C-alpha positions as CSV (number, residue, x, y, z in Angstrom):
1,X,-88.3,-17.7,-6.4
2,X,-90.8,-15.4,-4.8
3,X,-93.6,-17.9,-5.3
4,X,-91.5,-20.7,-3.8
5,X,-90.5,-18.8,-0.7
6,X,-92.6,-15.8,0.2
7,X,-95.9,-17.1,-1.2
8,X,-95.2,-20.5,0.5
9,X,-94.5,-18.9,3.9
10,X,-97.7,-16.8,3.6
11,X,-99.7,-19.8,2.6
12,X,-98.3,-21.9,5.5
13,X,-99.3,-19.1,7.9
14,X,-102.8,-18.9,6.5
15,X,-103.2,-22.7,6.7
16,X,-102.6,-22.3,10.5
17,X,-105.2,-19.6,10.6
18,X,-107.6,-21.8,8.6
19,X,-107.0,-24.7,11.0
20,X,-108.0,-22.3,13.8
21,X,-111.3,-21.7,12.0
22,X,-110.5,-18.1,11.2
23,X,-110.4,-18.6,7.4
24,X,-112.2,-21.0,5.1
25,X,-109.6,-23.5,3.9
26,X,-110.6,-23.1,0.3
27,X,-109.6,-19.4,0.4
28,X,-106.0,-20.0,1.7
29,X,-104.3,-19.9,-1.7
30,X,-106.2,-16.8,-3.0
31,X,-105.6,-15.0,0.3
32,X,-101.9,-15.8,0.1
33,X,-101.7,-14.2,-3.4
34,X,-103.7,-11.1,-2.2
35,X,-101.4,-10.7,0.9
36,X,-98.3,-11.1,-1.2
37,X,-99.5,-8.5,-3.6
38,X,-100.1,-6.2,-0.7
39,X,-96.7,-6.7,0.7
40,X,-95.2,-6.1,-2.7
41,X,-97.1,-2.9,-3.1
42,X,-95.8,-1.7,0.2
43,X,-92.3,-2.5,-0.9
44,X,-92.7,-0.4,-4.0
45,X,-94.0,2.5,-1.9
46,X,-91.0,2.2,0.4
47,X,-88.6,2.1,-2.5
48,X,-90.1,5.3,-4.0
49,X,-90.3,7.1,-0.6
50,X,-88.1,10.0,0.3
51,X,-88.1,8.8,4.0
52,X,-87.7,5.0,3.7
53,X,-87.5,4.4,7.4
54,X,-90.8,6.1,8.0
55,X,-92.4,4.4,5.0
56,X,-91.2,1.0,6.2
57,X,-92.7,1.6,9.6
58,X,-96.0,2.8,8.1
59,X,-96.1,-0.2,5.8
60,X,-95.4,-2.7,8.5
61,X,-98.0,-1.1,10.8
62,X,-100.5,-1.1,7.9
63,X,-99.9,-4.8,7.1
64,X,-100.1,-5.7,10.8
65,X,-103.4,-3.8,11.2
66,X,-104.8,-5.4,8.1
67,X,-104.0,-8.9,9.3
68,X,-105.4,-8.1,12.8
69,X,-108.7,-6.9,11.3
70,X,-108.9,-9.9,9.0
71,X,-108.1,-12.6,11.4
72,X,-108.7,-11.4,15.0
């Protein structure tokens, strides 16, 4: 299910980024897996956190910053 939905959405977003010339098209699939793994790891950190709200904010901020640095 995760591969059909989450990975598919990430892949679609990366295809748009590739179409804009910010990512080599042949890397879209591998980048999608790497980003999904990153999001899954953040989810595990949030699940284990004492302060889930703060961990969710930190995780979202981190993913946003990573994407900004990769594709800005």
